[in-house]
OpenMM code with the backbone's topology and positions (N, CA, C; nanometers):
from openmm import Vec3, app, unit

residues = "MET LYS LYS LEU LYS ASN ILE PRO GLU GLU LYS PHE LYS LEU MET LEU LYS GLY SER ALA THR ALA ARG ASN LEU SER PHE ILE TYR VAL LEU VAL SER LEU MET LEU THR PHE LYS LEU ARG GLU HIS ILE GLU TYR VAL ILE PRO LEU LEU ILE GLY VAL SER LEU LEU ILE TRP TYR THR LEU SER HIS LEU LEU LEU LYS LYS PHE ASN LEU ARG ASN GLY GLU PHE LYS VAL LYS PHE ASN LEU TYR ARG LEU HIS ILE LEU LYS ARG GLU LYS TYR GLU SER THR VAL PHE PHE ILE TRP LEU LEU THR VAL VAL PRO ALA TYR LEU PHE GLU LYS ASP ILE THR THR LEU THR VAL LEU LYS SER MET VAL VAL ILE TYR ILE LEU PHE ILE LEU GLY ASN LYS LEU PHE ASN LYS VAL LYS GLU ASP LEU LYS VAL ILE ASP GLU GLN ILE ASN SER PRO GLU ALA ASN ASN PHE".split()
positions = [
    Vec3(0.0815, -0.1194, 0.0000),
    Vec3(0.0000, 0.0000, 0.0000),
    Vec3(0.0862, 0.1263, 0.0000),
    Vec3(0.1991, 0.1208, 0.0676),
    Vec3(0.2866, 0.2378, 0.0732),
    Vec3(0.3404, 0.2718, -0.0659),
    Vec3(0.3638, 0.1696, -0.1483),
    Vec3(0.4124, 0.1922, -0.2838),
    Vec3(0.3124, 0.2735, -0.3662),
    Vec3(0.1845, 0.2483, -0.3475),
    Vec3(0.0795, 0.3209, -0.4197),
    Vec3(0.0841, 0.4703, -0.3891),
    Vec3(0.1169, 0.5065, -0.2646),
    Vec3(0.1221, 0.6469, -0.2272),
    Vec3(0.2346, 0.7200, -0.2987),
    Vec3(0.3459, 0.6541, -0.3222),
    Vec3(0.4615, 0.7198, -0.3831),
    Vec3(0.4520, 0.7320, -0.5347),
    Vec3(0.3737, 0.6511, -0.5976),
    Vec3(0.3678, 0.6508, -0.7439),
    Vec3(0.3257, 0.7870, -0.8012),
    Vec3(0.2171, 0.8481, -0.7561),
    Vec3(0.1793, 0.9773, -0.8147),
    Vec3(0.2862, 1.0850, -0.7945),
    Vec3(0.3451, 1.0885, -0.6776),
    Vec3(0.4470, 1.1897, -0.6509),
    Vec3(0.5709, 1.1681, -0.7379),
    Vec3(0.6090, 1.0424, -0.7559),
    Vec3(0.7248, 1.0126, -0.8410),
    Vec3(0.6955, 1.0484, -0.9868),
    Vec3(0.5759, 1.0163, -1.0332),
    Vec3(0.5375, 1.0516, -1.1703),
    Vec3(0.5370, 1.2028, -1.1883),
    Vec3(0.4867, 1.2717, -1.0878),
    Vec3(0.4817, 1.4172, -1.0936),
    Vec3(0.6232, 1.4760, -1.0975),
    Vec3(0.7133, 1.4194, -1.0188),
    Vec3(0.8523, 1.4666, -1.0201),
    Vec3(0.9147, 1.4453, -1.1586),
    Vec3(0.8825, 1.3324, -1.2223),
    Vec3(0.9316, 1.3084, -1.3581),
    Vec3(0.8751, 1.4103, -1.4564),
    Vec3(0.7499, 1.4451, -1.4387),
    Vec3(0.6881, 1.5446, -1.5260),
    Vec3(0.7546, 1.6808, -1.5065),
    Vec3(0.7871, 1.7145, -1.3819),
    Vec3(0.8567, 1.8404, -1.3546),
    Vec3(0.9953, 1.8409, -1.4189),
    Vec3(1.0622, 1.7253, -1.4165),
    Vec3(1.1932, 1.7159, -1.4827),
    Vec3(1.1779, 1.7341, -1.6332),
    Vec3(1.0723, 1.6777, -1.6898),
    Vec3(1.0464, 1.6950, -1.8328),
    Vec3(1.0215, 1.8410, -1.8677),
    Vec3(0.9482, 1.9098, -1.7826),
    Vec3(0.9229, 2.0524, -1.8056),
    Vec3(1.0516, 2.1334, -1.7925),
    Vec3(1.1364, 2.0945, -1.6986),
    Vec3(1.2654, 2.1628, -1.6833),
    Vec3(1.3518, 2.1407, -1.8071),
    Vec3(1.3456, 2.0210, -1.8631),
    Vec3(1.4194, 1.9922, -1.9860),
    Vec3(1.3666, 2.0778, -2.1006),
    Vec3(1.2358, 2.0914, -2.1109),
    Vec3(1.1760, 2.1767, -2.2152),
    Vec3(1.2232, 2.3208, -2.1994),
    Vec3(1.2285, 2.3679, -2.0758),
    Vec3(1.2759, 2.5046, -2.0504),
    Vec3(1.4217, 2.5201, -2.0939),
    Vec3(1.5055, 2.4236, -2.0582),
    Vec3(1.6468, 2.4308, -2.0948),
    Vec3(1.6659, 2.4229, -2.2456),
    Vec3(1.5892, 2.3393, -2.3116),
    Vec3(1.5968, 2.3318, -2.4578),
    Vec3(1.5540, 2.4635, -2.5211),
    Vec3(1.4563, 2.5276, -2.4617),
    Vec3(1.4116, 2.6565, -2.5131),
    Vec3(1.5248, 2.7582, -2.5090),
    Vec3(1.6013, 2.7585, -2.4013),
    Vec3(1.7159, 2.8487, -2.3923),
    Vec3(1.8226, 2.8143, -2.4971),
    Vec3(1.8374, 2.6855, -2.5256),
    Vec3(1.9318, 2.6442, -2.6309),
    Vec3(1.8835, 2.6947, -2.7664),
    Vec3(1.7529, 2.6872, -2.7912),
    Vec3(1.6971, 2.7386, -2.9165),
    Vec3(1.7206, 2.8884, -2.9300),
    Vec3(1.7091, 2.9589, -2.8193),
    Vec3(1.7370, 3.1029, -2.8202),
    Vec3(1.8834, 3.1258, -2.8586),
    Vec3(1.9734, 3.0475, -2.8013),
    Vec3(2.1158, 3.0619, -2.8339),
    Vec3(2.1435, 3.0314, -2.9808),
    Vec3(2.0785, 2.9290, -3.0351),
    Vec3(2.0949, 2.8960, -3.1767),
    Vec3(2.0517, 3.0145, -3.2622),
    Vec3(1.9371, 3.0713, -3.2295),
    Vec3(1.8877, 3.1861, -3.3061),
    Vec3(1.9820, 3.3049, -3.2940),
    Vec3(2.0318, 3.3290, -3.1742),
    Vec3(2.1233, 3.4423, -3.1557),
    Vec3(2.2552, 3.4210, -3.2305),
    Vec3(2.3032, 3.2979, -3.2343),
    Vec3(2.4256, 3.2700, -3.3110),
    Vec3(2.4021, 3.2930, -3.4598),
    Vec3(2.2872, 3.2479, -3.5095),
    Vec3(2.2543, 3.2720, -3.6498),
    Vec3(2.2379, 3.4216, -3.6766),
    Vec3(2.1791, 3.4930, -3.5811),
    Vec3(2.1631, 3.6380, -3.5950),
    Vec3(2.2988, 3.7054, -3.6058),
    Vec3(2.3909, 3.6639, -3.5210),
    Vec3(2.5251, 3.7215, -3.5249),
    Vec3(2.5955, 3.6878, -3.6568),
    Vec3(2.5813, 3.5638, -3.6991),
    Vec3(2.6440, 3.5189, -3.8244),
    Vec3(2.5905, 3.5974, -3.9446),
    Vec3(2.4622, 3.6279, -3.9427),
    Vec3(2.3973, 3.6944, -4.0563),
    Vec3(2.3683, 3.8417, -4.0273),
    Vec3(2.4423, 3.9022, -3.9365),
    Vec3(2.4135, 4.0389, -3.8909),
    Vec3(2.4101, 4.1417, -4.0025),
    Vec3(2.4724, 4.1141, -4.1153),
    Vec3(2.4728, 4.2085, -4.2270),
    Vec3(2.3533, 4.1895, -4.3206),
    Vec3(2.2712, 4.0911, -4.2924),
    Vec3(2.1555, 4.0600, -4.3778),
    Vec3(2.0285, 4.0799, -4.2959),
    Vec3(1.9777, 4.2004, -4.3009),
    Vec3(1.8624, 4.2395, -4.2190),
    Vec3(1.7396, 4.1531, -4.2469),
    Vec3(1.7268, 4.1018, -4.3692),
    Vec3(1.6105, 4.0200, -4.4042),
    Vec3(1.6096, 3.8867, -4.3292),
    Vec3(1.7232, 3.8461, -4.2745),
    Vec3(1.7308, 3.7264, -4.1908),
    Vec3(1.7310, 3.7632, -4.0421),
    Vec3(1.7940, 3.8745, -4.0108),
    Vec3(1.8095, 3.9147, -3.8712),
    Vec3(1.6741, 3.9479, -3.8068),
    Vec3(1.5909, 4.0222, -3.8763),
    Vec3(1.4620, 4.0628, -3.8178),
    Vec3(1.3742, 3.9416, -3.7847),
    Vec3(1.3545, 3.8470, -3.8769),
    Vec3(1.2757, 3.7286, -3.8391),
    Vec3(1.3394, 3.6486, -3.7252),
    Vec3(1.4734, 3.6368, -3.7262),
    Vec3(1.5397, 3.5641, -3.6179),
    Vec3(1.5152, 3.6318, -3.4835),
    Vec3(1.5225, 3.7636, -3.4807),
    Vec3(1.4986, 3.8355, -3.3552),
    Vec3(1.3534, 3.8243, -3.3110),
    Vec3(1.2625, 3.8194, -3.4076),
    Vec3(1.1215, 3.7962, -3.3728),
    Vec3(1.1056, 3.6569, -3.3116),
    Vec3(1.1705, 3.5584, -3.3729),
    Vec3(1.1672, 3.4224, -3.3184),
    Vec3(1.2273, 3.4144, -3.1794),
    Vec3(1.3395, 3.4842, -3.1576),
    Vec3(1.4033, 3.4873, -3.0258),
    Vec3(1.3097, 3.5522, -2.9244),
    Vec3(1.2492, 3.6629, -2.9615),
    Vec3(1.1574, 3.7325, -2.8705),
    Vec3(1.0392, 3.6435, -2.8333),
    Vec3(0.9856, 3.5749, -2.9310),
    Vec3(0.8735, 3.4858, -2.9068),
    Vec3(0.9133, 3.3717, -2.8122),
    Vec3(1.0307, 3.3139, -2.8364),
    Vec3(1.0781, 3.2060, -2.7497),
    Vec3(1.1032, 3.2548, -2.6075),
    Vec3(1.1618, 3.3714, -2.5939),
    Vec3(1.1877, 3.4253, -2.4599),
    Vec3(1.0557, 3.4512, -2.3883),
    Vec3(0.9600, 3.5126, -2.4572),
    Vec3(0.8285, 3.5354, -2.3969),
    Vec3(0.7667, 3.4035, -2.3521),
    Vec3(0.7686, 3.3041, -2.4406),
    Vec3(0.7096, 3.1744, -2.4101),
    Vec3(0.7790, 3.1095, -2.2910),
    Vec3(0.9114, 3.1138, -2.2899),
    Vec3(0.9871, 3.0514, -2.1821),
    Vec3(0.9588, 3.1186, -2.0489),
    Vec3(0.9595, 3.2502, -2.0484),
    Vec3(0.9379, 3.3219, -1.9229),
    Vec3(0.7942, 3.3102, -1.8728),
    Vec3(0.7001, 3.3023, -1.9644),
    Vec3(0.5604, 3.2990, -1.9203),
    Vec3(0.5036, 3.1582, -1.9039),
    Vec3(0.5648, 3.0583, -1.9682),
    Vec3(0.5051, 2.9248, -1.9640),
    Vec3(0.5981, 2.8133, -1.9183),
    Vec3(0.7261, 2.8364, -1.9132),
    Vec3(0.8169, 2.7264, -1.8794),
    Vec3(0.8896, 2.7436, -1.7465),
    Vec3(0.8648, 2.8505, -1.6747),
    Vec3(0.9277, 2.8653, -1.5441),
    Vec3(0.8526, 2.7801, -1.4427),
    Vec3(0.9283, 2.7114, -1.3575),
    Vec3(0.8671, 2.6119, -1.2696),
    Vec3(0.8827, 2.6455, -1.1216),
    Vec3(0.9029, 2.7689, -1.0865),
    Vec3(0.9264, 2.8060, -0.9473),
    Vec3(0.8108, 2.7669, -0.8558),
    Vec3(0.6893, 2.7830, -0.9000),
    Vec3(0.5769, 2.7568, -0.8127),
    Vec3(0.5430, 2.6082, -0.7995),
    Vec3(0.6196, 2.5216, -0.8618),
    Vec3(0.5907, 2.3786, -0.8567),
    Vec3(0.6904, 2.3022, -0.7710),
    Vec3(0.7502, 2.3688, -0.6761),
    Vec3(0.8433, 2.3078, -0.5839),
    Vec3(0.7644, 2.2179, -0.4881),
    Vec3(0.8076, 2.0922, -0.4711),
    Vec3(0.7333, 1.9976, -0.3887),
    Vec3(0.7828, 1.9908, -0.2446),
    Vec3(0.8705, 2.0766, -0.2039),
    Vec3(0.9275, 2.0697, -0.0693),
    Vec3(0.8249, 2.1007, 0.0395),
    Vec3(0.7237, 2.1747, 0.0086),
    Vec3(0.6263, 2.2170, 0.1097),
    Vec3(0.5316, 2.1049, 0.1525),
    Vec3(0.5213, 1.9997, 0.0742),
    Vec3(0.4305, 1.8913, 0.1073),
    Vec3(0.2874, 1.9139, 0.0614),
    Vec3(0.2620, 2.0145, -0.0164),
    Vec3(0.1276, 2.0428, -0.0679),
    Vec3(0.1121, 1.9799, -0.2056),
    Vec3(0.1154, 1.8491, -0.2089),
    Vec3(0.1194, 1.7785, -0.3368),
    Vec3(-0.0028, 1.8068, -0.4234),
    Vec3(-0.1221, 1.7949, -0.3665),
    Vec3(-0.2434, 1.8142, -0.4465),
    Vec3(-0.2515, 1.9552, -0.5034),
    Vec3(-0.2193, 2.0529, -0.4228),
    Vec3(-0.2253, 2.1927, -0.4673),
    Vec3(-0.1257, 2.2151, -0.5804),
    Vec3(-0.0020, 2.1681, -0.5613),
    Vec3(0.1017, 2.1869, -0.6627),
    Vec3(0.0662, 2.1111, -0.7902),
    Vec3(0.0123, 1.9919, -0.7739),
    Vec3(-0.0262, 1.9138, -0.8912),
    Vec3(-0.1357, 1.9840, -0.9699),
    Vec3(-0.2362, 2.0365, -0.9018),
    Vec3(-0.3451, 2.1070, -0.9710),
    Vec3(-0.2942, 2.2323, -1.0416),
    Vec3(-0.2022, 2.3052, -0.9775),
    Vec3(-0.1404, 2.4214, -1.0435),
    Vec3(-0.0655, 2.3785, -1.1695),
    Vec3(0.0082, 2.2696, -1.1580),
    Vec3(0.0857, 2.2196, -1.2718),
    Vec3(-0.0065, 2.1770, -1.3858),
    Vec3(-0.1154, 2.1086, -1.3523),
    Vec3(-0.2088, 2.0631, -1.4554),
    Vec3(-0.2672, 2.1825, -1.5310),
    Vec3(-0.3066, 2.2858, -1.4586),
    Vec3(-0.3578, 2.4068, -1.5242),
    Vec3(-0.2500, 2.4724, -1.6091),
    Vec3(-0.1281, 2.4729, -1.5582),
    Vec3(-0.0137, 2.5303, -1.6295),
    Vec3(0.0104, 2.4568, -1.7618),
    Vec3(0.0076, 2.3251, -1.7575),
    Vec3(0.0310, 2.2442, -1.8783),
    Vec3(-0.0796, 2.2667, -1.9805),
    Vec3(-0.2026, 2.2703, -1.9359),
    Vec3(-0.3133, 2.2901, -2.0296),
    Vec3(-0.3069, 2.4280, -2.0939),
    Vec3(-0.2645, 2.5288, -2.0186),
    Vec3(-0.2476, 2.6626, -2.0748),
    Vec3(-0.1295, 2.6646, -2.1727),
    Vec3(-0.0231, 2.5961, -2.1347),
    Vec3(0.0978, 2.5909, -2.2171),
    Vec3(0.0716, 2.5213, -2.3511),
    Vec3(-0.0133, 2.4215, -2.3497),
    Vec3(-0.0414, 2.3446, -2.4715),
    Vec3(-0.0973, 2.4327, -2.5819),
    Vec3(-0.1718, 2.5350, -2.5441),
    Vec3(-0.2326, 2.6229, -2.6435),
    Vec3(-0.1279, 2.6961, -2.7274),
    Vec3(-0.0134, 2.7224, -2.6690),
    Vec3(0.0867, 2.8065, -2.7343),
    Vec3(0.2064, 2.7313, -2.7919),
    Vec3(0.2419, 2.6194, -2.7317),
    Vec3(0.3721, 2.5590, -2.7604),
    Vec3(0.3955, 2.5270, -2.9075),
    Vec3(0.3057, 2.4553, -2.9710),
    Vec3(0.3299, 2.4166, -3.1100),
    Vec3(0.3360, 2.5384, -3.2018),
    Vec3(0.2533, 2.6377, -3.1762),
    Vec3(0.2551, 2.7586, -3.2591),
    Vec3(0.3856, 2.8351, -3.2420),
    Vec3(0.4301, 2.8506, -3.1179),
    Vec3(0.5540, 2.9239, -3.0909),
    Vec3(0.6725, 2.8555, -3.1579),
    Vec3(0.6825, 2.7243, -3.1424),
    Vec3(0.7967, 2.6560, -3.1999),
    Vec3(0.7880, 2.6440, -3.3514),
    Vec3(0.6678, 2.6391, -3.4052),
    Vec3(0.6529, 2.6404, -3.5507),
    Vec3(0.7003, 2.7741, -3.6074),
    Vec3(0.6590, 2.8829, -3.5450),
    Vec3(0.7044, 3.0154, -3.5906),
    Vec3(0.8556, 3.0272, -3.5764),
    Vec3(0.9088, 2.9780, -3.4635),
    Vec3(1.0545, 2.9826, -3.4442),
    Vec3(1.1257, 2.9053, -3.5559),
    Vec3(1.0766, 2.7855, -3.5882),
    Vec3(1.1382, 2.7071, -3.6960),
    Vec3(1.1303, 2.7800, -3.8292),
    Vec3(1.0203, 2.8494, -3.8531),
    Vec3(1.0076, 2.9258, -3.9776),
    Vec3(1.1100, 3.0395, -3.9857),
    Vec3(1.1578, 3.0872, -3.8724),
    Vec3(1.2610, 3.1919, -3.8742),
    Vec3(1.4006, 3.1323, -3.8841),
    Vec3(1.4200, 3.0129, -3.8311),
    Vec3(1.5533, 2.9522, -3.8263),
    Vec3(1.5900, 2.8817, -3.9569),
    Vec3(1.4953, 2.8117, -4.0158),
    Vec3(1.5266, 2.7322, -4.1359),
    Vec3(1.5824, 2.8179, -4.2502),
    Vec3(1.5202, 2.9302, -4.2862),
    Vec3(1.5797, 3.0113, -4.3938),
    Vec3(1.7187, 3.0635, -4.3581),
    Vec3(1.7386, 3.1012, -4.2321),
    Vec3(1.8705, 3.1497, -4.1908),
    Vec3(1.9735, 3.0370, -4.1952),
    Vec3(1.9314, 2.9185, -4.1553),
    Vec3(2.0221, 2.8036, -4.1604),
    Vec3(2.0601, 2.7704, -4.3048),
    Vec3(1.9665, 2.7856, -4.3959),
    Vec3(1.9910, 2.7520, -4.5363),
    Vec3(2.0587, 2.8645, -4.6146),
    Vec3(2.0906, 2.9742, -4.5487),
    Vec3(2.1549, 3.0869, -4.6149),
    Vec3(2.2852, 3.0422, -4.6806),
    Vec3(2.3008, 3.0778, -4.8068),
    Vec3(2.4179, 3.0458, -4.8887),
    Vec3(2.4415, 2.8958, -4.9064),
    Vec3(2.3362, 2.8176, -4.8883),
    Vec3(2.3450, 2.6752, -4.9180),
    Vec3(2.2695, 2.6506, -5.0475),
    Vec3(2.3056, 2.5468, -5.1156),
    Vec3(2.2370, 2.5108, -5.2390),
    Vec3(2.0987, 2.4565, -5.2027),
    Vec3(1.9970, 2.5330, -5.2365),
    Vec3(1.8606, 2.4942, -5.2001),
    Vec3(1.7958, 2.4259, -5.3202),
    Vec3(1.7612, 2.3015, -5.2966),
    Vec3(1.6938, 2.2228, -5.3996),
    Vec3(1.5551, 2.1852, -5.3483),
    Vec3(1.4802, 2.1233, -5.4326),
    Vec3(1.3488, 2.0748, -5.3920),
    Vec3(1.3635, 1.9746, -5.2781),
    Vec3(1.4656, 1.8916, -5.2855),
    Vec3(1.4911, 1.7931, -5.1813),
    Vec3(1.5214, 1.8618, -5.0478),
    Vec3(1.5958, 1.9702, -5.0504),
    Vec3(1.6268, 2.0448, -4.9282),
    Vec3(1.5007, 2.1011, -4.8654),
    Vec3(1.4152, 2.1563, -4.9478),
    Vec3(1.2894, 2.2119, -4.8974),
    Vec3(1.2021, 2.1006, -4.8401),
    Vec3(1.1954, 1.9883, -4.9095),
    Vec3(1.1165, 1.8753, -4.8606),
    Vec3(1.1719, 1.8225, -4.7282),
    Vec3(1.3034, 1.8131, -4.7171),
    Vec3(1.3645, 1.7680, -4.5913),
    Vec3(1.3285, 1.8625, -4.4778),
    Vec3(1.3353, 1.9903, -4.5026),
    Vec3(1.3003, 2.0886, -4.3994),
    Vec3(1.1546, 2.0744, -4.3582),
    Vec3(1.0676, 2.0556, -4.4558),
    Vec3(0.9260, 2.0389, -4.4256),
    Vec3(0.9014, 1.9111, -4.3449),
    Vec3(0.9720, 1.8051, -4.3792),
    Vec3(0.9574, 1.6785, -4.3063),
    Vec3(1.0050, 1.6944, -4.1620),
    Vec3(1.1170, 1.7612, -4.1418),
    Vec3(1.1685, 1.7832, -4.0065),
    Vec3(1.0687, 1.8633, -3.9238),
    Vec3(1.0157, 1.9695, -3.9802),
    Vec3(0.9166, 2.0510, -3.9088),
    Vec3(0.7928, 1.9677, -3.8767),
    Vec3(0.7475, 1.8882, -3.9708),
    Vec3(0.6300, 1.8045, -3.9499),
    Vec3(0.6555, 1.7012, -3.8397),
    Vec3(0.7714, 1.6367, -3.8435),
    Vec3(0.8053, 1.5361, -3.7420),
    Vec3(0.8114, 1.5998, -3.6036),
    Vec3(0.8739, 1.7157, -3.5941),
    Vec3(0.8804, 1.7848, -3.4654),
    Vec3(0.7414, 1.8220, -3.4153),
    Vec3(0.6559, 1.8648, -3.5047),
    Vec3(0.5187, 1.9001, -3.4685),
    Vec3(0.4435, 1.7766, -3.4173),
    Vec3(0.4555, 1.6655, -3.4872),
    Vec3(0.3882, 1.5415, -3.4482),
    Vec3(0.4423, 1.4914, -3.3145),
    Vec3(0.5755, 1.4914, -3.2980),
    Vec3(0.6340, 1.4464, -3.1716),
    Vec3(0.5891, 1.5343, -3.0555),
    Vec3(0.5858, 1.6637, -3.0770),
    Vec3(0.5406, 1.7551, -2.9728),
    Vec3(0.3971, 1.7276, -2.9316),
    Vec3(0.3108, 1.7050, -3.0294),
    Vec3(0.1712, 1.6738, -2.9983),
    Vec3(0.1569, 1.5401, -2.9267),
    Vec3(0.2372, 1.4411, -2.9674),
    Vec3(0.2337, 1.3114, -2.9000),
    Vec3(0.2789, 1.3249, -2.7551),
    Vec3(0.3838, 1.4034, -2.7329),
    Vec3(0.4319, 1.4237, -2.5965),
    Vec3(0.3259, 1.4920, -2.5106),
    Vec3(0.2577, 1.5910, -2.5665),
    Vec3(0.1532, 1.6576, -2.4900),
    Vec3(0.0386, 1.5615, -2.4598),
    Vec3(0.0031, 1.4766, -2.5541),
    Vec3(-0.1035, 1.3790, -2.5280),
    Vec3(-0.0615, 1.2816, -2.4185),
    Vec3(0.0637, 1.2404, -2.4195),
    Vec3(0.1159, 1.1507, -2.3145),
    Vec3(0.1124, 1.2205, -2.1790),
    Vec3(0.1530, 1.3454, -2.1755),
    Vec3(0.1516, 1.4219, -2.0508),
    Vec3(0.0085, 1.4359, -2.0001),
    Vec3(-0.0860, 1.4641, -2.0892),
    Vec3(-0.2265, 1.4767, -2.0474),
    Vec3(-0.2801, 1.3443, -1.9920),
    Vec3(-0.2404, 1.2331, -2.0529),
    Vec3(-0.2803, 1.1014, -2.0002),
    Vec3(-0.2215, 1.0795, -1.8620),
    Vec3(-0.0926, 1.1125, -1.8451),
    Vec3(-0.0277, 1.0975, -1.7148),
    Vec3(-0.0933, 1.1864, -1.6103),
    Vec3(-0.1300, 1.3082, -1.6488),
    Vec3(-0.1991, 1.3983, -1.5567),
    Vec3(-0.3318, 1.3384, -1.5115),
    Vec3(-0.4018, 1.2781, -1.6060),
    Vec3(-0.5305, 1.2166, -1.5734),
    Vec3(-0.5115, 1.0993, -1.4771),
    Vec3(-0.4109, 1.0169, -1.5024),
    Vec3(-0.3844, 0.9015, -1.4153),
    Vec3(-0.3469, 0.9479, -1.2744),
    Vec3(-0.2586, 1.0465, -1.2654),
    Vec3(-0.2185, 1.0971, -1.1346),
    Vec3(-0.3379, 1.1577, -1.0630),
    Vec3(-0.4192, 1.2325, -1.1356),
    Vec3(-0.5376, 1.2932, -1.0754),
    Vec3(-0.6306, 1.1855, -1.0208),
    Vec3(-0.6517, 1.0797, -1.0967),
    Vec3(-0.7362, 0.9699, -1.0495),
    Vec3(-0.6755, 0.9036, -0.9264),
    Vec3(-0.5427, 0.8881, -0.9250),
    Vec3(-0.4776, 0.8240, -0.8110),
    Vec3(-0.4865, 0.9091, -0.6847),
    Vec3(-0.4656, 1.0383, -0.6980),
    Vec3(-0.4673, 1.1206, -0.5762),
    Vec3(-0.6084, 1.1500, -0.5275),
    Vec3(-0.7062, 1.1334, -0.6143),
    Vec3(-0.8446, 1.1565, -0.5739),
    Vec3(-0.9206, 1.0264, -0.5469),
    Vec3(-0.8518, 0.9148, -0.5519),
    Vec3(-0.9167, 0.7869, -0.5237),
    Vec3(-0.9388, 0.7738, -0.3730),
    Vec3(-1.0345, 0.6908, -0.3336),
    Vec3(-1.0615, 0.6727, -0.1889),
    Vec3(-0.9404, 0.6147, -0.1129),
    Vec3(-0.8542, 0.5388, -0.1817),
    Vec3(-0.7385, 0.4804, -0.1141),
    Vec3(-0.6315, 0.5834, -0.0796),
    Vec3(-0.6275, 0.6933, -0.1544),
    Vec3(-0.5244, 0.7952, -0.1332),
    Vec3(-0.5709, 0.8899, -0.0239),
    Vec3(-0.5026, 0.8880, 0.0877),
    Vec3(-0.5439, 0.9704, 0.1992),
    Vec3(-0.4521, 1.0897, 0.2241),
    Vec3(-0.3246, 1.0725, 0.2045),
    Vec3(-0.2276, 1.1711, 0.2533),
    Vec3(-0.1557, 1.2478, 0.1447),
    Vec3(-0.2211, 1.2825, 0.0362),
    Vec3(-0.1534, 1.3613, -0.0667),
    Vec3(-0.1724, 1.5030, -0.0368),
] * unit.nanometer
topology = app.Topology()
chain = topology.addChain("A")
for resn in residues:
    res = topology.addResidue(resn, chain)
    for name in ("N", "CA", "C"):
        topology.addAtom(name, app.Element.getBySymbol(name[0]), res)
């Protein structure tokens, strides 16, 4: 019975680690864009979209990926979990759009002065599509996990969450 009590909290901690990874990756994406911006600083037609993409990513990261309020040290598991669930559902509305726009700013800059063929364009489209599909699958998995944890902590057997 004691094992059942720890499962939701452990799953939640894993979800928090996943969100922290998403936040860190977002900062890496910002760095990639800034490096491309610096590399192409003399080509304003690439710099402006890259800076828009960077601004969008920074806004998204600061408003949706910061996890300060989800610290589990206080022992308020249910409260923190409910806050996190609302946070994830709000985040889902923006994530794919933000990263799609960011990719639309990065791909042309990445392809600058490269031989662009139909195959290159198709490869870029496939990569964007795969990333979009993977992102949606991950969000669906997270929503399923949220539902399972919610059922576990609200079940009659769970007393001390």
